[in-house]
C-alpha positions in Angstrom: 9.4 -87.3 23.8 10.2 -86.4 27.4 13.2 -85.1 29.2 13.8 -86.0 32.9 15.9 -83.8 35.2 16.9 -83.7 38.8 16.5 -80.5 40.7 17.1 -79.3 44.3 14.9 -77.4 46.7 15.4 -76.4 50.2 14.0 -79.6 51.6 15.7 -82.0 49.3 16.2 -83.3 45.7 13.4 -84.1 43.3 12.7 -85.1 39.7 10.8 -83.4 37.0 9.9 -84.1 33.4 8.9 -82.0 30.4 7.2 -83.6 27.5 5.7 -82.9 24.1 2.3 -84.4 23.6 1.2 -83.3 20.2 -0.6 -80.4 18.4 -3.9 -78.8 19.3 -6.1 -79.3 16.3 -8.1 -76.2 17.0 -5.2 -73.7 17.4 -2.3 -75.5 15.7 -0.2 -74.9 18.8 2.2 -77.4 20.2 1.0 -79.1 23.5 3.7 -79.6 26.1 3.7 -79.8 29.9 6.1 -79.9 32.8 5.4 -82.1 35.9 7.5 -81.7 39.1 7.8 -82.9 42.7 8.7 -86.6 42.1 11.0 -88.2 44.7 12.7 -90.6 42.2 13.4 -90.8 38.5 11.3 -94.0 38.4 8.3 -92.2 39.9 8.6 -89.4 37.4 8.7 -91.9 34.5 5.7 -93.7 35.8 3.8 -90.4 36.0 4.9 -89.7 32.4 3.5 -93.0 31.2 0.2 -92.4 33.0 0.0 -88.9 31.5 0.4 -90.3 28.0 -2.4 -92.8 28.6 -4.7 -90.2 30.0 -3.9 -87.8 27.1 -4.6 -90.5 24.5 -7.8 -91.5 26.3 -9.2 -88.1 26.9 -7.8 -86.1 24.0 -6.2 -83.4 26.1 -4.6 -82.4 29.4 -7.6 -82.5 31.5 -6.2 -83.4 34.9 -5.4 -80.0 36.2 -8.1 -77.7 34.7 -11.0 -80.0 35.8 -9.8 -80.4 39.4 -10.7 -77.5 41.6 -9.4 -78.8 45.0 -7.9 -76.8 47.8 -8.5 -78.6 51.1 -7.4 -82.0 52.3 -11.0 -83.1 52.7 -11.9 -82.2 49.1 -9.0 -84.3 47.9 -10.1 -87.1 50.2 -13.6 -87.1 48.7 -12.2 -87.3 45.2 -9.7 -90.0 46.1 -12.3 -92.0 47.9 -14.3 -92.5 44.6 -11.4 -94.3 43.0 -10.2 -96.1 46.2 -13.6 -97.8 46.6 -13.2 -99.7 43.4 -9.9 -101.3 44.5 -10.8 -102.8 47.9 -13.4 -105.0 49.5 -16.4 -103.3 51.1 -15.3 -104.2 54.6 -11.9 -102.5 54.0 -13.5 -99.5 52.5 -15.8 -99.1 55.5 -12.8 -99.4 57.9 -10.8 -96.9 55.9 -13.6 -94.3 56.0 -13.9 -94.8 59.7 -10.2 -94.1 60.2 -10.4 -90.9 58.2 -13.6 -89.8 60.0 -12.3 -90.4 63.5 -8.6 -89.5 63.2 -7.4 -87.9 60.0 -10.1 -85.5 58.9 -10.4 -83.8 62.3 -6.7 -82.8 62.0 -6.3 -82.0 58.3 -9.8 -81.9 56.7 -10.1 -78.1 56.6 -6.5 -77.4 55.9 -5.3 -76.2 52.5 -3.1 -78.8 50.9 -0.4 -76.3 50.2 -0.3 -75.3 53.9 0.3 -78.8 55.3 4.0 -78.8 56.5 6.3 -81.6 57.5 6.2 -80.3 61.1 2.4 -80.5 61.2 2.5 -84.0 59.7 5.0 -85.0 62.3 3.0 -83.5 65.2 -0.1 -85.4 64.1 1.7 -88.7 63.9 3.3 -88.2 67.3 -0.1 -87.6 68.8 -1.6 -90.7 67.1 1.2 -92.8 68.3 0.4 -92.0 71.9 -3.1 -93.4 71.7 -3.6 -95.5 68.5 -1.8 -98.7 67.8 -2.4 -98.3 64.0 -0.8 -94.8 63.9 1.5 -96.0 61.1 -1.5 -96.9 59.0 -2.9 -93.4 59.4 0.3 -91.9 58.2 0.3 -94.2 55.3 -3.2 -93.1 54.3 -2.2 -89.4 54.5 0.9 -90.1 52.4 -1.1 -91.9 49.8 -3.5 -88.9 49.5 -0.6 -86.4 49.1 1.0 -88.5 46.4 -2.3 -88.4 44.7 -2.3 -84.6 45.1 1.2 -84.5 43.4 -0.1 -86.5 40.5 -2.9 -83.9 40.1 -0.3 -81.1 40.3 -2.0 -79.7 43.4 1.2 -79.7 45.5 4.9 -80.3 44.8 5.8 -82.5 47.8 4.4 -85.0 50.2 5.2 -83.9 53.8 4.1 -87.3 55.2 7.0 -89.0 53.5 9.4 -87.2 55.7 7.8 -88.1 59.0 10.0 -89.8 61.5 8.2 -92.9 62.8 7.7 -92.8 66.6 8.6 -95.9 68.6 5.6 -98.2 68.9 4.1 -98.7 72.3 5.4 -101.7 74.1 2.6 -104.2 74.4 2.4 -106.0 77.7 -0.6 -108.0 76.6 0.7 -110.9 74.5 -1.8 -113.0 72.7 -4.4 -114.6 74.9 -5.3 -118.2 74.7 -6.7 -121.1 76.8 -4.4 -123.7 78.3 -5.1 -127.3 77.4 -6.7 -127.9 80.8 -8.9 -124.8 80.5 -10.0 -125.8 77.0 -10.9 -129.3 78.2 -12.9 -127.8 81.1 -14.8 -125.6 78.7 -15.6 -128.3 76.2 -16.6 -130.8 78.9 -19.0 -128.2 80.5 -20.5 -127.2 77.1 -21.0 -130.8 76.2 -22.7 -131.6 79.5 -25.3 -128.9 78.7 -26.4 -130.7 75.4 -28.4 -133.4 77.2 -31.5 -131.3 77.8 -34.9 -133.0 77.0 -36.2 -129.7 75.7 -35.4 -129.8 71.9 -35.0 -126.0 71.6 -32.7 -125.9 74.6 -30.7 -128.9 73.3 -30.3 -127.2 69.9 -29.0 -124.0 71.5 -26.5 -125.8 73.7 -25.2 -128.0 71.0 -24.7 -125.0 68.8 -22.1 -123.5 71.2 -20.5 -126.8 72.0 -20.0 -127.5 68.3 -18.8 -124.0 67.4 -16.2 -123.9 70.2 -15.0 -127.4 69.4 -14.6 -126.5 65.8 -12.7 -123.2 66.5 -10.4 -124.9 69.0 -9.6 -127.9 66.8 -9.4 -126.2 63.4 -8.0 -122.7 64.1 -10.7 -121.0 62.0 -11.3 -117.4 62.4 -14.8 -116.8 63.8 -16.1 -115.2 60.6 -14.8 -118.1 58.6 -16.7 -120.5 60.8 -19.9 -118.6 60.7 -19.7 -118.4 56.8 -19.4 -122.2 56.5 -21.9 -124.3 54.5 -22.4 -128.0 54.9 -21.0 -128.5 51.4 -17.6 -127.2 52.7 -17.2 -130.2 55.0 -16.2 -133.6 53.5 -17.2 -136.1 56.1 -15.6 -138.9 54.2 -12.2 -137.3 53.8 -12.3 -135.6 57.2 -11.6 -132.2 55.8 -13.0 -128.7 55.8 -12.7 -126.2 53.0 -12.4 -122.5 53.7 -13.4 -120.3 50.8 -15.5 -117.5 52.2 -15.8 -115.3 55.3 -18.4 -112.9 56.8 -17.4 -109.3 55.9 -18.9 -106.1 57.2 -20.9 -104.1 54.6 -23.2 -101.1 54.8 -26.1 -103.5 55.1 -24.6 -105.7 57.8 -22.4 -108.8 57.6 -22.4 -110.7 54.3 -20.5 -113.7 53.0 -17.5 -112.7 50.8 -14.3 -114.1 49.5 -11.4 -114.1 52.0 -8.9 -111.2 52.0 -5.9 -113.2 50.9 -5.2 -116.3 48.8 -3.6 -118.0 51.8 -6.9 -117.8 53.6 -8.5 -120.1 51.0 -7.4 -123.5 52.3 -8.4 -127.1 53.1 -8.0 -128.2 56.7 -7.9 -131.8 57.9 -10.1 -132.4 61.0 -9.8 -134.9 63.8 -12.3 -137.8 64.3 -14.0 -136.3 67.4 -14.6 -132.9 65.7 -16.1 -134.7 62.6 -18.4 -136.7 64.9 -19.6 -133.6 66.7 -20.3 -131.9 63.4 -22.3 -134.9 62.2 -24.4 -134.8 65.4 -24.9 -131.1 65.1 -26.0 -131.5 61.4 -28.7 -133.9 62.5 -30.0 -131.8 65.4 -29.9 -128.6 63.4 -31.7 -129.9 60.3 -34.4 -131.5 62.4 -35.0 -128.2 64.2 -35.1 -126.2 60.9 -37.6 -128.8 59.5 -39.9 -128.4 62.5 -39.9 -124.6 61.8 -40.5 -125.0 58.1 -37.1 -123.7 57.2 -34.1 -124.8 55.2 -30.5 -123.6 55.3 -27.1 -124.9 54.2 -25.4 -122.6 56.7 -23.7 -124.7 59.4 -24.1 -122.1 62.2 -27.5 -120.3 62.2 -30.5 -120.2 64.5 -33.6 -122.4 64.4 -35.2 -120.1 61.8 -32.1 -120.2 59.5 -31.1 -116.6 60.4 -27.3 -116.0 60.4 -26.3 -113.8 63.3 -23.0 -111.9 63.8 -20.4 -113.2 66.3 -21.1 -110.4 68.9 -24.4 -111.9 69.9 -23.0 -115.4 70.0 -20.1 -114.3 72.2 -22.5 -112.7 74.7 -24.5 -116.0 75.0 -21.3 -118.1 75.3 -19.8 -115.9 78.1 -23.0 -116.2 80.1 -22.6 -120.0 80.0 -18.8 -119.9 80.8 -19.3 -117.8 84.0 -20.5 -121.0 85.7 -17.1 -122.7 85.4 -14.9 -119.6 86.2 -12.7 -119.8 83.2 -11.2 -116.6 81.7 -13.5 -114.8 79.4 -11.2 -114.0 76.4 -12.7 -113.9 72.9 -13.6 -116.2 70.0 -10.2 -115.4 68.5 -8.6 -116.8 71.6 -9.7 -120.3 70.5 -7.7 -119.8 67.3 -4.6 -118.9 69.4 -5.4 -121.9 71.6 -5.3 -124.1 68.5 -1.9 -122.7 67.5 -0.5 -123.2 71.0 -1.7 -126.8 71.0 -0.1 -127.4 67.6 3.3 -126.0 68.8 3.1 -128.0 72.0 2.6 -131.2 69.9 5.7 -130.4 67.8 4.1 -129.1 64.6 6.4 -126.9 62.5 6.0 -123.2 62.0 5.3 -123.7 58.3 2.6 -126.2 59.0 0.9 -123.8 61.4 1.1 -121.0 58.9 -0.7 -123.1 56.3 -3.3 -124.4 58.7 -4.2 -120.9 60.0 -4.2 -119.3 56.6 -1.5 -116.7 57.3 -0.3 -114.8 54.2 3.3 -115.2 55.3 5.4 -117.3 57.7 6.7 -114.0 59.1 3.3 -113.2 60.3 3.1 -116.6 62.1 6.5 -116.1 63.6 5.7 -112.6 64.8 2.5 -113.7 66.4 3.6 -117.0 68.0 7.4 -117.1 68.5 7.0 -116.3 72.2 5.0 -119.6 72.6 8.1 -121.6 71.8 10.6 -121.1 74.8 10.6 -124.9 75.4 11.4 -125.6 71.7 14.2 -123.1 71.8 15.7 -125.0 74.7 15.3 -128.3 72.9 17.0 -126.8 69.8 20.1 -126.1 72.0 20.0 -129.5 73.5 19.9 -131.1 70.0 22.9 -129.1 68.9 24.9 -130.0 72.1 24.0 -133.7 71.6 25.0 -133.6 67.9 28.1 -131.5 68.2 29.4 -133.1 71.4 33.0 -131.9 71.3 
């Protein structure tokens, strides 16, 4: 049984619960406990349910006596062990990097009980001036302090009360190639594939095929580099995306995509299919000459799969000759989206093709590409309701 009560402190209203868990077999004494510092009644009830499960599993109230934590960094190290089991390795590595570079330098040595709302606000304000993902940093800190509350190390979470600073206005909208620029790039890369030297021809066709695929499929670069020939149906003119390259402690490795929406099947145009067929022939011949075999679509003549940084460096060296903007591999994905919108494809279709987890993400990213369509919408309304 448990009783839940609301109580008031100087900085606000909280919930607490007191519960009876059973009898200590050794002493015969009743076992009861009180937990405080919950922001809502629902949060308190969830903590109570978790406490019952932990007590049943461990046979006692072992959360507080076994945890000897005073500083933020000590709590972080404990939390990290559990967090690692809930996310992909690439996310885990990125999270550790954010803590190492931004969070621990500010709070690592501080005692948990000494971190105030004012200190939390000051840190977030400073992050907001130089880091676009400052809100994510605050979220991580808040998550740790909630964990501290569940361990009865503190009564409140100062990061929950932080006033979010206004995000920096971004002047740099998404960057993409125009239709004419893309055509110039593809024509130039294709012209380099006619070398009589087989190794040179292989290298040049690699970049031509990769750029063609990115621009006409909208794949993320790490989705393209993780492709296997079995993912391409040359009869149905489709390509299946079911893996991506993810960063691990041992380098980039194939893994499942982050979201369900990223797993998708994309129809391809005839020209792109023909380019892929030609690349398959050239690539497999070169691998055979070197005594190698690989089902990876984009790898070198020895079957070695490189990361995109090396490929981008080589591609930019080639593109300098035609004086087009040097953007990024991701710019070809944005270029694909811009071409889809220009050809009248709906926002929902673009979302599905790009593998976005929500249509809101697609709208937030690409709405500014649609000024002409907004004008056409008004024209359609005026034509329909002409009174």
